[in-house]
C-alpha positions as CSV (number, residue, x, y, z in Angstrom):
1,M,-19.3,-11.4,-8.8
2,L,-15.9,-10.3,-9.8
3,K,-15.5,-6.6,-10.8
4,K,-14.7,-5.9,-14.5
5,Y,-13.0,-2.5,-14.2
6,F,-12.2,-1.8,-10.5
7,G,-9.3,-3.4,-8.7
8,T,-8.3,-3.2,-5.0
9,D,-7.7,0.6,-5.3
10,G,-9.8,2.1,-8.1
11,I,-9.1,1.5,-11.8
12,R,-5.5,1.2,-13.0
13,G,-3.6,0.1,-16.1
14,R,-1.4,0.9,-19.0
15,V,-2.3,4.1,-20.8
16,N,-4.0,3.8,-24.2
17,Q,-4.9,0.2,-23.7
18,T,-8.2,-1.5,-22.8
19,K,-9.3,0.5,-19.7
20,I,-7.1,3.6,-19.6
21,N,-7.8,5.7,-22.7
22,G,-9.9,8.7,-23.6
23,E,-13.0,6.8,-24.7
24,M,-13.1,4.7,-21.5
25,F,-12.6,7.8,-19.3
26,F,-15.5,9.5,-21.0
27,R,-17.5,6.4,-20.2
28,F,-16.3,6.3,-16.6
29,G,-17.2,10.0,-16.2
30,L,-20.6,9.5,-17.7
31,A,-21.3,6.4,-15.6
32,V,-20.2,7.8,-12.2
33,G,-21.9,11.2,-13.0
34,T,-25.1,9.3,-13.7
35,Y,-24.9,7.3,-10.5
36,F,-24.2,10.3,-8.2
37,K,-26.6,12.6,-10.1
38,N,-29.4,10.4,-8.9
39,Q,-28.4,10.7,-5.2
40,K,-30.6,13.3,-3.6
41,K,-29.6,16.1,-1.3
42,L,-26.3,16.7,-3.0
43,K,-25.0,19.6,-5.2
44,Q,-24.5,17.7,-8.5
45,T,-20.8,18.6,-8.3
46,A,-17.7,16.6,-8.9
47,I,-14.1,17.6,-8.2
48,I,-11.1,16.2,-10.0
49,A,-7.4,16.2,-9.0
50,K,-4.5,14.4,-10.6
51,D,-0.8,13.5,-10.2
52,T,1.8,14.6,-12.7
53,R,1.7,12.0,-15.5
54,L,1.7,13.2,-19.0
55,S,-1.3,11.1,-19.8
56,G,-3.3,13.2,-17.3
57,Y,-3.6,15.9,-20.0
58,T,-5.5,13.4,-22.3
59,L,-7.5,11.5,-19.7
60,E,-8.7,14.5,-17.6
61,P,-10.6,16.3,-20.5
62,A,-12.3,13.0,-21.4
63,L,-13.4,12.4,-17.8
64,V,-14.6,16.0,-17.5
65,S,-16.6,15.6,-20.7
66,G,-18.3,12.5,-19.4
67,L,-19.2,14.1,-16.1
68,A,-20.5,17.3,-17.7
69,S,-22.5,15.2,-20.3
70,A,-24.2,13.5,-17.3
71,G,-25.2,16.9,-16.0
72,M,-22.5,17.2,-13.2
73,H,-20.8,20.5,-12.5
74,V,-17.0,19.9,-12.4
75,Y,-14.1,21.6,-10.6
76,T,-10.6,20.7,-11.7
77,L,-7.9,21.1,-9.1
78,G,-4.7,20.2,-10.9
79,P,-1.9,18.2,-9.1
80,L,-2.9,17.6,-5.5
81,P,-2.3,14.7,-3.0
82,T,-5.0,12.1,-2.9
83,N,-6.1,12.9,0.6
84,G,-6.2,16.6,-0.3
85,L,-8.9,15.6,-2.8
86,A,-10.7,13.5,-0.3
87,M,-10.7,16.3,2.3
88,L,-11.9,18.9,-0.2
89,T,-14.6,16.6,-1.5
90,K,-16.1,16.6,2.0
91,K,-15.3,20.3,2.7
92,M,-17.0,21.4,-0.6
93,R,-19.9,19.1,-0.1
94,A,-19.4,17.6,-3.6
95,N,-21.1,14.5,-4.8
96,M,-17.7,12.9,-5.5
97,G,-14.0,13.4,-5.8
98,I,-12.0,11.7,-8.6
99,M,-8.2,11.3,-8.4
100,I,-6.5,10.6,-11.7
101,T,-3.4,8.6,-10.7
102,A,-1.7,5.3,-10.8
103,S,-0.1,5.9,-7.3
104,H,3.3,4.3,-7.1
105,N,3.2,2.8,-10.6
106,P,5.5,4.1,-13.5
107,F,4.5,7.0,-15.7
108,Y,3.1,4.8,-18.5
109,D,0.3,3.6,-16.2
110,N,-2.7,5.7,-15.0
111,G,-6.0,5.3,-13.4
112,L,-8.8,6.6,-11.1
113,K,-9.5,6.6,-7.4
114,L,-13.1,7.5,-6.5
115,F,-14.4,9.1,-3.3
116,G,-17.9,9.7,-2.2
117,P,-19.3,12.8,-0.5
118,D,-18.1,11.6,2.9
119,G,-14.5,11.6,1.6
120,L,-14.4,7.8,1.7
121,K,-13.4,5.5,-1.1
122,L,-16.4,3.8,-2.7
123,S,-17.5,0.4,-1.5
124,D,-17.4,-2.7,-3.7
125,K,-21.2,-2.6,-3.9
126,I,-21.2,1.0,-5.4
127,E,-18.3,0.1,-7.7
128,K,-20.3,-2.8,-9.2
129,R,-23.3,-0.5,-9.7
130,I,-21.1,2.0,-11.6
131,E,-19.6,-0.8,-13.7
132,K,-23.1,-1.7,-15.0
133,L,-23.6,2.0,-16.0
134,I,-20.2,2.0,-17.8
135,D,-21.3,-0.7,-20.2
136,F,-24.7,1.0,-20.9
137,K,-25.3,2.5,-24.3
138,I,-23.9,6.1,-24.1
139,L,-27.1,7.7,-25.4
140,K,-29.1,6.4,-22.4
141,N,-27.1,8.4,-19.9
142,L,-26.5,11.7,-21.8
143,S,-28.3,14.7,-20.4
144,E,-30.5,17.2,-22.2
145,P,-28.6,20.3,-23.5
146,K,-30.3,22.5,-20.9
147,I,-28.9,20.6,-18.0
148,L,-25.3,19.9,-19.1
149,G,-22.7,20.5,-16.4
150,R,-20.4,23.5,-16.2
151,V,-16.6,23.2,-15.7
152,K,-14.4,25.5,-13.6
153,R,-10.7,25.5,-12.5
154,L,-10.0,25.9,-8.8
155,E,-6.5,27.5,-8.5
156,D,-6.0,27.4,-4.7
157,A,-6.6,23.7,-4.0
158,N,-3.1,23.1,-2.5
159,D,-3.5,26.1,-0.2
160,R,-6.9,24.9,1.0
161,Y,-5.4,21.4,1.6
162,I,-2.5,22.8,3.6
163,K,-4.8,24.9,5.7
164,I,-6.9,21.9,6.6
165,L,-3.8,19.9,7.5
166,K,-2.5,22.6,9.8
167,S,-5.9,23.1,11.5
168,N,-5.5,19.6,13.1
169,F,-2.6,20.8,15.2
170,P,-2.2,23.6,17.8
171,K,-1.8,27.1,16.4
172,N,1.6,27.5,18.0
173,F,3.0,24.3,16.5
174,N,6.0,25.0,14.4
175,L,9.1,23.3,13.0
176,K,11.6,26.2,13.5
177,G,15.2,24.9,14.0
178,M,14.4,21.6,12.2
179,K,16.1,20.4,9.0
180,I,13.8,18.2,7.0
181,A,14.5,16.3,3.8
182,I,11.6,15.4,1.6
183,D,11.3,13.3,-1.6
184,C,8.0,14.1,-3.4
185,A,8.5,11.4,-6.1
186,N,7.9,14.0,-8.8
187,G,4.3,13.4,-8.1
188,A,1.1,15.0,-6.7
189,G,2.8,16.3,-3.5
190,Y,5.6,18.2,-5.3
191,K,3.9,21.6,-4.5
192,S,2.2,21.0,-1.1
193,G,5.0,19.0,0.5
194,P,7.8,21.6,0.6
195,K,5.3,24.5,1.0
196,L,3.7,22.9,4.1
197,L,7.0,22.3,5.8
198,K,8.4,25.7,5.0
199,S,5.2,27.4,6.2
200,L,5.8,25.9,9.6
201,G,9.4,27.3,9.7
202,A,11.5,24.2,8.8
203,K,14.7,24.3,6.7
204,V,13.6,22.1,3.8
205,Y,15.8,20.1,1.4
206,H,13.7,18.6,-1.4
207,I,14.0,16.3,-4.3
208,G,11.4,14.8,-6.6
209,T,9.9,18.3,-7.1
210,N,10.5,18.8,-10.8
211,P,7.9,16.6,-12.6
212,N,8.2,16.4,-16.4
213,G,5.4,13.9,-17.1
214,F,7.7,10.9,-17.2
215,N,9.7,10.9,-14.0
216,I,7.0,10.2,-11.5
217,N,8.2,7.4,-9.1
218,D,11.3,7.1,-11.4
219,N,14.1,6.0,-9.0
220,C,12.6,8.3,-6.3
221,G,9.8,8.4,-3.7
222,S,8.7,5.8,-1.2
223,T,9.5,2.8,-3.4
224,F,13.1,3.9,-3.7
225,P,14.0,4.9,-0.1
226,N,17.7,5.1,-0.8
227,R,17.2,8.5,-2.2
228,I,15.8,9.9,1.0
229,K,18.6,8.2,3.0
230,Q,21.2,10.0,0.9
231,L,19.5,13.3,1.2
232,V,19.3,13.0,5.0
233,K,23.0,12.1,5.1
234,K,24.0,14.9,2.8
235,H,22.3,17.7,4.8
236,K,22.4,16.1,8.2
237,A,18.7,16.4,8.4
238,N,16.6,15.6,11.5
239,I,14.3,13.4,9.5
240,G,13.5,12.3,5.9
241,I,10.1,12.0,4.4
242,S,9.5,10.0,1.2
243,L,6.1,10.1,-0.6
244,D,4.7,8.1,-3.5
245,G,3.2,9.4,-6.8
246,D,-0.1,10.5,-5.3
247,A,1.3,11.2,-1.8
248,D,-0.9,8.8,0.1
249,R,2.1,6.8,1.3
250,I,5.0,7.7,3.5
251,I,8.3,6.0,4.2
252,I,10.6,7.8,6.7
253,S,14.4,8.0,7.2
254,D,15.5,8.8,10.8
255,E,18.5,11.1,11.4
256,K,20.8,8.1,11.2
257,A,19.5,7.3,7.7
258,K,17.7,4.2,8.9
259,I,14.5,3.5,6.9
260,I,11.3,3.3,8.8
261,D,8.4,1.5,7.0
262,G,4.7,1.7,7.6
263,D,4.6,-1.1,10.2
264,Q,7.2,0.8,12.4
265,I,5.2,4.0,12.0
266,L,2.0,2.3,13.1
267,A,3.8,0.8,16.1
268,M,5.1,4.2,17.2
269,L,1.7,6.0,16.7
270,A,-0.2,3.2,18.5
271,K,2.0,3.4,21.5
272,R,1.9,7.2,21.6
273,W,-1.8,7.4,21.0
274,K,-2.5,4.8,23.7
275,R,-0.4,6.8,26.2
276,K,-2.2,10.0,25.2
277,K,-5.6,8.2,25.4
278,I,-6.3,9.1,21.8
279,L,-6.3,5.5,20.5
280,K,-9.7,4.0,19.9
281,G,-10.1,0.3,19.9
282,G,-6.7,-0.8,18.4
283,V,-4.9,-1.0,15.1
284,I,-6.0,-2.4,11.8
285,G,-3.1,-3.9,9.7
286,T,-3.3,-6.1,6.6
287,L,-2.3,-9.6,5.5
288,M,1.1,-8.2,4.7
289,S,1.7,-6.6,8.1
290,N,4.9,-7.9,9.7
291,Y,4.4,-10.6,12.4
292,G,6.7,-8.6,14.6
293,L,4.2,-5.7,14.6
294,Q,1.4,-8.2,15.7
295,N,3.6,-9.5,18.6
296,Y,4.6,-6.0,19.6
297,L,1.0,-4.7,19.8
298,K,0.1,-7.8,21.8
299,D,2.8,-7.0,24.3
300,Q,1.5,-3.4,24.5
301,K,-2.0,-4.8,25.1
302,I,-3.3,-3.2,21.9
303,K,-5.8,-5.0,19.8
304,F,-4.6,-5.9,16.3
305,I,-6.8,-7.0,13.4
306,R,-5.7,-7.9,9.8
307,A,-7.7,-6.7,6.7
308,N,-7.3,-7.5,3.1
309,V,-4.5,-5.6,1.3
310,G,-5.5,-2.1,0.2
311,D,-6.1,1.0,2.3
312,R,-9.8,0.9,1.4
313,Y,-10.2,-2.4,3.1
314,V,-8.2,-1.1,6.1
315,K,-10.6,1.8,6.4
316,E,-13.7,-0.4,6.1
317,K,-12.3,-2.6,8.9
318,M,-11.6,0.5,11.0
319,Q,-15.2,1.7,10.6
320,K,-16.6,-1.8,11.4
321,N,-14.6,-2.1,14.6
322,N,-14.6,1.6,15.6
323,F,-10.8,1.8,15.4
324,N,-9.1,5.1,14.6
325,L,-5.6,3.9,13.4
326,G,-4.7,1.5,10.6
327,G,-2.4,1.1,7.7
328,E,0.0,-0.9,5.6
329,Q,3.6,-1.8,5.6
330,S,4.0,0.1,2.3
331,G,3.3,3.4,4.1
332,H,-0.5,3.8,3.7
333,I,-1.3,5.1,7.1
334,I,-4.9,6.2,8.0
335,L,-5.2,8.5,10.9
336,G,-8.9,8.1,11.5
337,K,-8.9,11.0,14.0
338,F,-8.2,13.4,11.1
339,A,-8.7,11.7,7.7
340,T,-10.6,9.1,5.7
341,T,-7.7,7.7,3.7
342,G,-3.9,7.5,3.7
343,D,-2.0,10.8,3.7
344,G,1.8,10.9,3.7
345,L,1.9,14.6,4.7
346,L,-0.6,14.3,7.5
347,V,1.3,11.3,9.0
348,A,4.6,13.3,8.6
349,L,3.0,16.2,10.6
350,E,1.9,13.8,13.3
351,V,5.4,12.3,13.6
352,L,7.0,15.8,13.6
353,F,4.6,16.9,16.3
354,S,5.9,14.0,18.4
355,M,9.4,15.3,17.9
356,R,8.6,19.0,18.7
357,K,10.3,18.8,22.2
358,G,13.6,17.8,20.8
359,K,13.1,14.1,20.5
360,R,15.1,12.4,17.8
361,A,13.4,10.3,15.1
362,S,15.7,7.3,16.0
363,E,14.3,7.5,19.6
364,L,10.7,7.3,18.4
365,F,11.0,4.4,16.0
366,G,12.5,0.9,16.1
367,T,10.0,-0.1,18.8
368,F,10.0,-3.8,17.6
369,D,12.2,-6.2,15.7
370,S,10.7,-7.1,12.4
371,T,10.4,-10.8,11.6
372,P,12.6,-11.3,8.4
373,Q,10.3,-10.9,5.4
374,I,10.9,-11.5,1.7
375,L,8.6,-10.2,-0.9
376,E,8.9,-11.3,-4.6
377,N,6.8,-9.6,-7.3
378,V,6.5,-12.0,-10.3
379,K,5.4,-10.3,-13.5
380,V,2.8,-12.4,-15.4
381,K,0.7,-12.2,-18.5
382,D,-2.3,-13.7,-16.8
383,K,-2.8,-13.5,-13.0
384,S,-5.1,-16.5,-13.1
385,V,-1.8,-18.6,-13.1
386,I,-2.2,-18.5,-9.3
387,E,-5.3,-20.8,-9.7
388,T,-3.5,-23.5,-11.7
389,K,-3.0,-27.0,-10.1
390,K,0.7,-26.6,-10.3
391,C,0.7,-23.3,-8.5
392,R,-1.8,-24.4,-5.8
393,N,0.2,-27.5,-5.1
394,A,3.4,-25.4,-4.8
395,I,1.7,-23.0,-2.3
396,K,0.5,-25.9,-0.2
397,K,3.9,-27.5,-0.2
398,S,5.6,-24.2,0.9
399,E,3.0,-23.6,3.6
400,K,3.5,-27.1,5.0
401,L,7.3,-26.6,5.1
402,I,7.2,-23.3,6.9
403,K,4.4,-24.2,9.3
404,K,5.1,-23.2,12.9
405,Q,8.3,-21.4,11.8
406,G,6.7,-18.6,9.8
407,R,4.0,-17.9,7.2
408,M,3.5,-17.6,3.4
409,L,1.1,-15.3,1.5
410,V,0.6,-15.6,-2.2
411,R,-1.8,-13.2,-3.9
412,K,-2.7,-11.4,-7.1
413,S,-1.7,-7.8,-7.2
414,G,-4.8,-5.6,-7.4
415,T,-3.0,-2.9,-9.3
416,E,-0.4,-4.5,-11.5
417,P,0.1,-7.6,-13.7
418,K,2.0,-9.4,-10.9
419,I,1.8,-12.2,-8.4
420,R,3.1,-11.2,-5.0
421,I,4.8,-13.9,-3.0
422,M,5.5,-12.9,0.6
423,G,7.1,-15.1,3.3
424,E,8.1,-14.5,6.9
425,S,10.4,-16.5,9.1
426,S,13.5,-16.3,11.2
427,N,14.8,-19.3,9.3
428,I,16.1,-17.4,6.3
429,K,17.3,-20.6,4.5
430,L,13.8,-22.2,4.8
431,L,12.1,-18.9,3.8
432,K,14.1,-18.6,0.6
433,R,13.4,-22.3,-0.3
434,C,9.6,-21.8,0.2
435,I,9.5,-18.7,-1.9
436,S,11.6,-20.4,-4.6
437,I,9.1,-23.4,-4.7
438,V,6.2,-21.0,-5.4
439,K,8.1,-18.8,-7.8
440,R,9.1,-21.8,-10.0
441,S,5.5,-22.8,-10.3
442,I,4.6,-19.4,-11.8
443,N,7.5,-18.8,-14.2
């Protein structure tokens, strides 16, 4: 059964439309509070963090009201990276953590990412159970006045998160003498990013740290990597770090201003972790992972398995196969040794730790040659266009043409009203032709 509200990564959409408005967030809070309130041996507590969108000021109170009306006690944390919320959910032994964010989307979108008491994103099974509660009559889930939840603000969430991050590395680890550029996308990591790096002794040059409610992901952050390249060049930095709106993604610029995507980061970490005997099992990628990564890991005798797109599915596959490293080309990297979900700052620390003896970023990365890849995002009114006969025939035709020379992947976006068309091949002319065939069938 298809889910009504949840996509591949929580709930997301345009603010003040069908799903993302005050009334629905009250219903979401009431439903998820009701579900977790009935789970025994927990503290009846929810913690909420958010990114920097203006709409957070209208959606958060509605969500809090729904949770408290279900009888859940609530801590609000303010702007905090998504994995900071996941870490604190587990640390504080809360029933759940809820992140109000639309990740890399523009300011006019917003949404929710939900975490259970183990710090993991909720399974499809649990999401479907919560969806049933969302559509219940409100009065059925409201608590008696005596057992309504209390609400409290936690002011030191970023400091707690930074402390947890640093505890994963030796006490003598520092970044003294390093020049680091960071783009925080005017998002959830705008406080903790620079503060973490400065606390370790680095000289930090930062942009994307002046959120105004509208400029999150606006020509900055991991989806606009030219900004970090320019900052690295300007200050002759040793490395550049670019986060997305909720700081669960990272894209890197080396000291030569060459952009390093998630696949290259995974390749470097897999090789290093194998050498250090840290790597468990192998690496989980996704259907979007570059074919060059797959071949590189094969040469390194490292197992590689593809999951569906979405870091939640990567994590599920990691658990199933007992792997401790996985991620996506977009920069969602899950370090299973330390975290339950993607964390741009944690990955940055792991990379910086690899550089601590004077190694250049350019020496660490570029471990494989990427197969040429083209990704087209086609905006649509109705994503079911992908299921029409015209579109299905176009996909079959393109797959037949590119067979043995590359691959095609056409899918609905789980977070935006778009069809994503991806093709890989060393034959660029053929690749463009195949993508054009599919694109014409959608427009």
